[in-house]
C-alpha positions in Angstrom: -7.4 -13.5 19.6 -4.8 -10.8 18.6 -1.7 -11.7 16.7 1.4 -9.5 17.0 4.3 -9.2 14.6 6.8 -9.8 17.3 5.3 -13.2 17.9 6.9 -14.2 14.5 10.0 -12.0 14.4 12.1 -10.4 17.2 13.7 -7.9 14.8 11.8 -4.7 15.6 13.9 -2.7 13.2 12.8 -4.8 10.2 9.0 -5.4 10.3 8.8 -8.4 8.0 8.1 -12.1 8.2 7.4 -14.8 5.6 6.5 -18.4 5.9 4.8 -21.2 4.1 1.8 -22.5 6.0 0.0 -25.9 5.8 -3.5 -26.1 7.4 -4.8 -29.5 8.0 -7.3 -28.2 10.6 -9.4 -25.1 11.0 -7.5 -21.9 12.0 -9.3 -19.9 14.7 -10.5 -16.4 14.2 -7.8 -13.9 14.9 -6.9 -10.3 14.2 -3.6 -8.6 13.3 -2.9 -6.1 16.0 0.0 -4.3 14.4 0.6 -5.6 10.9 -0.9 -6.3 7.5 -0.7 -9.8 5.9 -0.5 -10.7 2.3 -1.7 -14.2 1.6 -1.1 -16.2 -1.6 -2.9 -19.5 -1.8 -0.4 -22.1 -3.1 -2.7 -25.1 -3.4 -6.0 -26.6 -2.3 -9.2 -25.0 -1.1 -10.6 -23.7 2.2 -13.4 -21.5 3.5 -12.2 -18.1 4.5 -14.0 -16.7 7.5 -13.8 -12.9 7.7 -15.7 -11.0 10.4 -18.2 -13.8 10.7 -18.9 -14.2 6.9 -17.7 -17.2 4.9 -16.1 -17.2 1.5 -14.5 -20.0 -0.6 -10.9 -19.6 -1.6 -8.6 -21.7 -3.8 -5.1 -21.9 -5.4 -4.0 -18.7 -7.0 -6.1 -16.4 -4.8 -4.3 -13.4 -3.4 -5.6 -11.1 -0.7 -4.5 -8.6 2.0 -5.8 -8.6 5.5 -5.2 -5.4 7.4 -5.0 -4.9 11.1 -8.2 -5.2 13.3 -10.0 -7.5 10.8 -10.9 -10.9 12.3 -10.3 -13.8 10.0 -9.6 -17.6 10.0 -9.9 -20.7 7.9 -12.4 -23.6 7.9 -12.6 -26.9 6.0 -9.1 -26.9 4.5 -8.4 -29.4 1.8 -4.7 -29.8 0.7 -4.5 -26.1 1.8 -1.1 -24.5 1.5 -0.5 -20.8 1.7 2.3 -18.2 1.8 2.0 -15.6 4.6 3.9 -12.4 4.3 3.6 -10.1 7.3 4.7 -6.5 7.1 4.3 -2.8 7.8 3.4 -1.3 4.4 4.6 2.2 5.3 8.1 0.8 6.1 8.6 -0.7 2.6 7.0 2.0 0.5 8.3 5.6 0.8 6.5 8.6 -0.5 8.5 8.5 -3.8 7.3 5.0 -4.7 5.6 5.3 -8.1 3.7 2.1 -7.5 1.2 4.4 -5.7 0.3 5.9 -9.1 -1.4 2.6 -10.1 -5.0 1.9 -9.3 -4.2 -1.8 -8.7 -2.0 -1.0 -5.8 -4.6 1.1 -4.0 -7.3 -1.4 -4.7 -5.4 -4.5 -3.5 -3.3 -3.1 -0.6 -5.4 -0.2 0.8 -9.0 0.1 -0.3 -10.3 -3.5 -0.3 -8.6 -4.4 3.0 -10.2 -1.3 4.6 -13.7 -1.9 3.1 -13.6 -5.6 4.1 -14.4 -4.4 7.6 -17.7 -2.9 6.5 -18.6 -4.3 3.2 -17.4 -7.9 3.3 -14.5 -9.7 1.9 -13.8 -9.9 -1.9 -11.5 -12.5 -3.4 -9.7 -9.5 -4.9 -7.2 -11.2 -7.2 -6.9 -14.7 -8.7 -3.6 -15.4 -10.6 -3.6 -17.3 -13.8 -1.0 -20.0 -14.4 1.7 -17.7 -15.8 1.1 -15.1 -13.1 1.2 -17.8 -10.4 4.5 -19.1 -11.6 6.0 -15.6 -11.5 4.7 -14.8 -8.0 5.8 -18.3 -6.7 9.3 -17.6 -7.9 9.4 -14.2 -6.2 8.1 -15.5 -2.9 10.6 -18.4 -3.0 13.4 -15.9 -3.4 12.0 -13.8 -0.5 11.8 -16.7 1.8 15.3 -17.8 1.0 16.7 -14.4 1.6 14.9 -14.1 4.9 16.0 -17.6 6.1 19.7 -17.4 5.0 20.2 -13.8 6.1 23.3 -13.4 3.9 25.0 -9.9 4.1 22.6 -7.4 2.6 19.6 -9.6 3.0 17.3 -6.7 4.1 18.1 -4.7 1.0 17.4 -7.8 -1.1 14.1 -8.3 0.7 13.1 -4.7 0.2 13.9 -5.0 -3.5 12.1 -8.3 -4.0 9.1 -7.1 -2.0 8.8 -4.0 -4.1 8.8 -6.2 -7.2 6.2 -8.5 -5.7 3.9 -5.6 -4.8 4.3 -4.1 -8.2 3.6 -7.3 -10.1 0.5 -8.0 -8.0 -0.7 -4.4 -8.5 -0.3 -4.9 -12.3 -2.1 -8.2 -12.2 -5.0 -6.6 -10.3 -6.8 -5.3 -13.4 -9.4 -2.9 -12.0 -11.1 -2.7 -15.4 -12.2 -6.3 -15.0 -13.5 -5.9 -11.5 -17.3 -5.7 -12.0 -18.2 -7.0 -8.5 -17.1 -4.0 -6.6 -17.7 -0.8 -8.6 -17.0 1.4 -5.5 -13.5 -0.1 -5.2 -12.8 0.5 -8.8 -14.1 4.0 -8.7 -12.0 5.0 -5.7 -8.8 3.2 -6.9 -9.0 4.9 -10.3 -9.5 8.3 -8.6 -6.6 7.8 -6.2 -4.3 6.9 -9.1 -5.5 9.9 -11.0 -4.7 12.2 -8.0 -1.3 10.6 -7.7 -0.6 11.4 -11.3 -2.2 14.9 -11.4 -1.5 16.3 -8.0 -0.1 19.5 -9.6 -3.3 20.4 -11.3 -6.2 22.4 -9.8 -8.6 19.7 -9.0 -11.7 20.3 -6.9 -13.5 17.8 -4.8 -16.4 18.0 -7.1 -14.3 17.1 -10.1 -12.7 14.2 -8.3 -16.1 12.9 -7.2 -17.4 13.2 -10.7 -14.3 11.3 -12.0 -15.1 8.5 -9.5 -18.8 8.5 -10.4 -19.8 9.1 -6.8 -21.6 12.1 -5.2 -19.3 14.6 -3.5 -20.6 13.7 -0.1 -20.2 10.0 -0.6 -16.7 10.4 -2.1 -15.6 12.5 0.9 -17.0 10.0 3.3 -15.5 6.8 1.8 -12.2 8.5 1.1 -12.0 9.6 4.8 -12.8 6.0 5.9 -10.1 4.5 3.8 -7.2 6.9 4.2 -8.2 8.6 7.5 -7.7 12.0 5.9 -9.8 14.2 3.6 -9.2 14.2 -0.2 -8.0 17.8 0.1 -5.4 16.9 2.8 -4.3 14.0 0.6 -3.7 16.3 -2.3 -1.8 18.7 -0.1 0.5 15.9 1.2 1.2 14.7 -2.4 2.2 18.3 -3.3 4.4 18.7 -0.3 6.1 15.4 -0.9 6.8 16.5 -4.5 8.1 19.8 -3.3 10.5 18.0 -0.9 12.0 16.2 -3.8 12.1 19.3 -6.0 13.9 21.3 -3.3 16.9 19.0 -3.7 17.5 20.8 -7.1 19.3 24.0 -6.2 18.6 25.5 -9.6 14.8 25.8 -9.0 13.5 28.8 -7.1 10.9 28.5 -4.4 8.3 30.2 -6.7 9.1 27.7 -9.5 8.8 24.8 -7.1 5.4 26.1 -5.8 4.0 26.3 -9.3 5.5 23.0 -10.3 3.8 21.2 -7.4 0.4 22.7 -7.8 0.5 25.8 -5.6 -0.6 29.0 -7.3 1.0 31.2 -4.6 4.5 30.8 -3.2 3.6 32.4 0.2 0.7 29.9 0.6 3.1 27.1 -0.4 5.6 28.2 2.2 3.0 28.2 5.0 1.6 24.8 4.0 5.1 23.3 3.7 6.2 24.5 7.2 2.9 23.3 8.7 3.6 19.8 7.3 7.3 19.5 7.7 8.2 21.9 10.5 10.6 23.8 8.3 10.2 26.5 5.7 11.1 25.5 2.1 14.5 27.4 2.4 15.2 25.8 5.8 14.4 22.4 4.3 16.7 23.0 1.3 19.6 24.0 3.6 18.9 20.9 5.7 19.1 18.7 2.7 22.2 20.4 1.4 23.8 20.0 4.8 23.1 16.2 4.7 24.6 16.0 1.2 27.7 18.0 2.2 28.3 15.9 5.3 28.1 12.6 3.5 31.3 10.6 3.0 32.5 9.9 -0.5 34.5 6.7 -0.9 
Protein backbone atom coordinates (compact mmCIF):
# COMPACT_ATOMS: atom_id res chain seq x y z
CA UNK A 1 0.00 0.00 0.00
CA UNK A 2 1.30 3.46 -0.94
CA UNK A 3 0.77 6.38 1.45
CA UNK A 4 0.75 9.91 0.03
CA UNK A 5 1.43 13.12 1.92
CA UNK A 6 -1.83 14.68 0.70
CA UNK A 7 -3.70 11.98 2.60
CA UNK A 8 -2.60 13.76 5.77
CA UNK A 9 -2.45 17.40 4.71
CA UNK A 10 -4.19 19.28 1.91
CA UNK A 11 -1.70 22.17 1.94
CA UNK A 12 0.45 21.39 -1.10
CA UNK A 13 2.47 24.58 -0.57
CA UNK A 14 3.73 23.42 2.84
CA UNK A 15 4.77 19.73 2.73
CA UNK A 16 4.67 18.96 6.44
CA UNK A 17 2.56 16.92 8.84
CA UNK A 18 3.03 15.87 12.48
CA UNK A 19 0.97 13.59 14.70
CA UNK A 20 1.20 11.38 17.76
CA UNK A 21 0.29 7.81 16.99
CA UNK A 22 -0.89 5.00 19.27
CA UNK A 23 -0.74 1.49 17.86
CA UNK A 24 -2.74 -1.13 19.71
CA UNK A 25 -2.75 -3.42 16.68
CA UNK A 26 -0.31 -4.27 13.92
CA UNK A 27 0.18 -1.65 11.21
CA UNK A 28 0.22 -3.08 7.70
CA UNK A 29 3.24 -2.81 5.43
CA UNK A 30 3.15 0.41 3.45
CA UNK A 31 5.46 2.70 1.50
CA UNK A 32 5.72 6.47 1.38
CA UNK A 33 5.14 7.43 -2.22
CA UNK A 34 6.23 11.06 -2.04
CA UNK A 35 7.61 11.93 1.40
CA UNK A 36 10.08 10.98 4.12
CA UNK A 37 9.02 10.16 7.66
CA UNK A 38 10.90 10.85 10.88
CA UNK A 39 9.75 8.54 13.68
CA UNK A 40 10.46 9.08 17.39
CA UNK A 41 9.33 6.22 19.66
CA UNK A 42 7.76 7.87 22.72
CA UNK A 43 6.99 4.76 24.77
CA UNK A 44 6.68 1.01 24.64
CA UNK A 45 8.04 -1.56 22.24
CA UNK A 46 7.18 -3.09 18.88
CA UNK A 47 8.64 -5.12 16.07
CA UNK A 48 9.56 -2.94 13.12
CA UNK A 49 9.04 -4.73 9.81
CA UNK A 50 11.14 -3.24 7.01
CA UNK A 51 11.12 -4.82 3.54
CA UNK A 52 10.28 -8.19 5.05
CA UNK A 53 12.89 -8.11 7.83
CA UNK A 54 11.95 -7.70 11.51
CA UNK A 55 13.73 -5.52 14.08
CA UNK A 56 12.88 -4.71 17.73
CA UNK A 57 12.35 -1.02 18.55
CA UNK A 58 11.69 0.73 21.85
CA UNK A 59 11.28 4.10 23.58
CA UNK A 60 13.92 6.61 22.52
CA UNK A 61 14.59 5.06 19.12
CA UNK A 62 14.70 7.53 16.24
CA UNK A 63 14.78 6.62 12.55
CA UNK A 64 13.96 7.99 9.13
CA UNK A 65 12.04 6.06 6.48
CA UNK A 66 12.45 7.43 2.98
CA UNK A 67 10.07 6.92 0.09
CA UNK A 68 9.70 3.53 -1.60
CA UNK A 69 10.71 1.59 1.53
CA UNK A 70 8.02 -0.80 2.78
CA UNK A 71 7.61 -0.83 6.55
CA UNK A 72 5.06 -1.52 9.28
CA UNK A 73 4.76 -2.55 12.92
CA UNK A 74 3.94 -5.83 14.67
CA UNK A 75 3.36 -6.87 18.29
CA UNK A 76 2.99 -3.35 19.75
CA UNK A 77 3.04 -3.02 23.53
CA UNK A 78 2.15 0.38 24.96
CA UNK A 79 3.55 1.65 21.66
CA UNK A 80 3.33 5.41 21.12
CA UNK A 81 5.24 7.31 18.45
CA UNK A 82 5.55 10.73 16.87
CA UNK A 83 5.33 10.77 13.08
CA UNK A 84 6.78 13.75 11.23
CA UNK A 85 6.20 13.68 7.46
CA UNK A 86 8.06 16.11 5.22
CA UNK A 87 9.97 16.84 2.04
CA UNK A 88 13.57 17.26 3.20
CA UNK A 89 14.59 19.49 0.29
CA UNK A 90 11.84 21.99 1.16
CA UNK A 91 13.09 22.60 4.68
CA UNK A 92 16.85 22.63 4.05
CA UNK A 93 18.24 25.02 1.44
CA UNK A 94 21.71 24.73 -0.01
CA UNK A 95 23.15 27.13 2.58
CA UNK A 96 22.14 24.99 5.58
CA UNK A 97 25.32 24.31 7.52
CA UNK A 98 23.74 21.23 9.07
CA UNK A 99 24.88 19.46 5.89
CA UNK A 100 28.48 19.88 7.06
CA UNK A 101 27.83 17.37 9.87
CA UNK A 102 28.34 13.65 9.43
CA UNK A 103 25.38 12.89 11.69
CA UNK A 104 22.93 14.62 9.35
CA UNK A 105 24.02 12.65 6.30
CA UNK A 106 24.07 9.38 8.26
CA UNK A 107 20.63 9.77 9.84
CA UNK A 108 18.63 11.57 7.15
CA UNK A 109 20.22 10.47 3.87
CA UNK A 110 22.60 7.52 3.97
CA UNK A 111 20.93 5.04 6.31
CA UNK A 112 17.41 5.56 4.87
CA UNK A 113 18.84 4.85 1.42
CA UNK A 114 20.91 1.83 2.44
CA UNK A 115 17.94 0.40 4.34
CA UNK A 116 16.52 -0.63 0.98
CA UNK A 117 19.51 -2.87 0.21
CA UNK A 118 21.37 -3.55 3.46
CA UNK A 119 18.62 -3.81 6.07
CA UNK A 120 17.32 -1.45 8.73
CA UNK A 121 19.54 -0.12 11.52
CA UNK A 122 18.08 1.32 14.71
CA UNK A 123 20.23 4.35 13.84
CA UNK A 124 19.77 6.48 16.96
CA UNK A 125 18.59 5.81 20.51
CA UNK A 126 18.17 8.87 22.73
CA UNK A 127 19.30 8.91 26.33
CA UNK A 128 17.00 10.42 28.97
CA UNK A 129 18.28 14.01 28.65
CA UNK A 130 18.21 13.84 24.85
CA UNK A 131 14.72 12.36 24.88
CA UNK A 132 13.40 15.21 27.06
CA UNK A 133 14.94 17.82 24.72
CA UNK A 134 13.46 16.19 21.62
CA UNK A 135 10.09 15.62 23.29
CA UNK A 136 9.86 19.34 24.10
CA UNK A 137 10.71 20.26 20.51
CA UNK A 138 8.13 17.98 18.93
CA UNK A 139 5.46 19.17 21.38
CA UNK A 140 6.14 22.74 20.21
CA UNK A 141 6.04 21.63 16.57
CA UNK A 142 2.71 19.88 17.06
CA UNK A 143 1.23 22.89 18.85
CA UNK A 144 2.30 25.28 16.09
CA UNK A 145 0.90 22.97 13.42
CA UNK A 146 -2.46 22.54 15.14
CA UNK A 147 -3.06 26.13 16.30
CA UNK A 148 -1.83 27.70 13.05
CA UNK A 149 -1.30 31.11 14.60
CA UNK A 150 0.03 33.87 12.32
CA UNK A 151 3.53 32.98 11.19
CA UNK A 152 3.15 29.30 12.13
CA UNK A 153 4.97 28.08 9.02
CA UNK A 154 8.02 30.17 9.88
CA UNK A 155 7.93 28.82 13.42
CA UNK A 156 7.68 25.24 12.14
CA UNK A 157 10.63 25.73 9.79
CA UNK A 158 12.66 27.14 12.69
CA UNK A 159 11.69 24.37 15.10
CA UNK A 160 12.22 21.66 12.49
CA UNK A 161 15.70 22.98 11.75
CA UNK A 162 16.44 22.86 15.46
CA UNK A 163 15.09 19.30 15.66
CA UNK A 164 17.13 18.12 12.68
CA UNK A 165 20.27 19.75 14.07
CA UNK A 166 19.86 18.28 17.54
CA UNK A 167 19.27 14.79 16.18
CA UNK A 168 22.27 15.13 13.87
CA UNK A 169 24.43 16.08 16.84
CA UNK A 170 23.07 13.20 18.91
CA UNK A 171 23.92 10.77 16.14
CA UNK A 172 27.53 10.21 17.16
CA UNK A 173 29.05 8.52 14.13
CA UNK A 174 32.19 7.72 16.11
CA UNK A 175 30.13 5.33 18.25
CA UNK A 176 28.48 3.51 15.35
CA UNK A 177 30.46 0.30 15.08
CA UNK A 178 27.60 -1.72 13.56
CA UNK A 179 27.69 0.02 10.19
CA UNK A 180 31.21 1.03 9.20
CA UNK A 181 30.13 1.81 5.67
CA UNK A 182 27.60 4.39 6.87
CA UNK A 183 30.21 5.98 9.13
CA UNK A 184 32.78 6.07 6.33
CA UNK A 185 30.46 7.70 3.80
CA UNK A 186 28.95 10.12 6.35
CA UNK A 187 32.36 11.34 7.45
CA UNK A 188 33.48 11.72 3.84
CA UNK A 189 30.39 13.70 2.82
CA UNK A 190 30.88 16.03 5.79
CA UNK A 191 34.52 16.43 4.76
CA UNK A 192 33.47 17.34 1.21
CA UNK A 193 30.95 19.88 2.53
CA UNK A 194 33.71 21.52 4.59
CA UNK A 195 36.53 21.29 2.02
CA UNK A 196 34.75 21.76 -1.33
CA UNK A 197 37.16 24.56 -2.28
CA UNK A 198 40.19 22.25 -2.13
CA UNK A 199 41.55 20.14 -4.96
CA UNK A 200 40.23 16.74 -3.90
CA UNK A 201 40.44 13.73 -6.19
CA UNK A 202 38.11 10.75 -6.08
CA UNK A 203 41.03 8.61 -5.02
CA UNK A 204 41.73 10.90 -2.06
CA UNK A 205 38.07 10.89 -1.01
CA UNK A 206 37.89 7.12 -1.31
CA UNK A 207 41.04 6.80 0.77
CA UNK A 208 39.55 9.12 3.38
CA UNK A 209 36.47 6.91 3.55
CA UNK A 210 38.52 3.74 3.80
CA UNK A 211 36.85 2.31 0.69
CA UNK A 212 38.19 1.44 -2.73
CA UNK A 213 37.68 4.10 -5.41
CA UNK A 214 35.29 1.84 -7.31
CA UNK A 215 33.18 0.97 -4.28
CA UNK A 216 33.17 4.59 -3.10
CA UNK A 217 31.85 5.78 -6.49
CA UNK A 218 29.23 3.04 -6.61
CA UNK A 219 27.81 3.57 -3.12
CA UNK A 220 27.93 7.37 -3.43
CA UNK A 221 25.98 7.20 -6.70
CA UNK A 222 23.41 4.90 -5.07
CA UNK A 223 22.84 7.26 -2.12
CA UNK A 224 22.94 10.68 -3.79
CA UNK A 225 22.01 9.74 -7.37
CA UNK A 226 24.99 11.72 -8.70
CA UNK A 227 28.73 11.10 -8.86
CA UNK A 228 31.13 12.45 -6.21
CA UNK A 229 32.61 14.77 -8.84
CA UNK A 230 29.20 16.19 -9.68
CA UNK A 231 28.43 16.63 -5.97
CA UNK A 232 31.64 18.63 -5.50
CA UNK A 233 30.81 20.79 -8.52
CA UNK A 234 27.35 21.55 -7.11
CA UNK A 235 28.83 22.49 -3.74
CA UNK A 236 31.23 24.89 -5.45
CA UNK A 237 28.51 26.44 -7.62
CA UNK A 238 26.28 26.94 -4.58
CA UNK A 239 29.15 28.66 -2.76
CA UNK A 240 29.73 30.83 -5.82
CA UNK A 241 26.06 31.85 -5.94
CA UNK A 242 26.42 33.13 -2.41
CA UNK A 243 29.75 34.84 -3.10
CA UNK A 244 28.36 36.62 -6.17
CA UNK A 245 26.12 38.61 -3.86
CA UNK A 246 29.26 40.45 -2.74
CA UNK A 247 29.86 43.15 -5.40
CA UNK A 248 33.44 43.70 -4.20
CA UNK A 249 34.64 40.26 -5.31
CA UNK A 250 35.73 39.76 -8.91
CA UNK A 251 34.71 36.69 -10.92
CA UNK A 252 38.30 35.43 -10.80
CA UNK A 253 38.44 35.87 -7.03
CA UNK A 254 35.18 33.99 -6.62
CA UNK A 255 36.36 31.18 -8.89
CA UNK A 256 39.50 30.67 -6.79
CA UNK A 257 37.59 31.07 -3.53
CA UNK A 258 35.18 28.30 -4.52
CA UNK A 259 37.74 25.77 -5.73
CA UNK A 260 37.98 26.54 -9.45
CA UNK A 261 41.52 27.08 -10.71
CA UNK A 262 40.38 28.75 -13.95
CA UNK A 263 37.77 31.52 -14.21
CA UNK A 264 36.73 30.53 -17.74
CA UNK A 265 36.09 26.95 -16.66
CA UNK A 266 34.19 28.28 -13.66
CA UNK A 267 31.99 30.43 -15.90
CA UNK A 268 31.17 27.48 -18.17
CA UNK A 269 30.30 25.24 -15.24
CA UNK A 270 28.26 27.95 -13.55
CA UNK A 271 26.16 28.58 -16.67
CA UNK A 272 25.67 24.85 -17.22
CA UNK A 273 24.25 24.48 -13.70
CA UNK A 274 22.26 27.72 -13.36
CA UNK A 275 21.46 28.77 -16.91
CA UNK A 276 23.20 32.11 -16.34
CA UNK A 277 26.79 33.27 -16.52
CA UNK A 278 28.30 34.52 -13.24
CA UNK A 279 27.90 38.15 -14.39
CA UNK A 280 24.30 37.56 -15.48
CA UNK A 281 23.54 35.93 -12.14
CA UNK A 282 25.11 38.83 -10.24
CA UNK A 283 22.99 41.34 -12.19
CA UNK A 284 19.92 39.20 -11.54
CA UNK A 285 20.59 39.15 -7.78
CA UNK A 286 21.29 42.88 -7.73
CA UNK A 287 18.03 43.48 -9.59
CA UNK A 288 16.11 41.52 -6.98
CA UNK A 289 17.80 43.49 -4.22
CA UNK A 290 17.09 46.85 -5.86
CA UNK A 291 13.44 45.99 -6.46
CA UNK A 292 12.79 44.98 -2.85
CA UNK A 293 10.62 47.28 -0.79
CA UNK A 294 12.13 48.82 2.32
CA UNK A 295 9.69 49.53 5.11
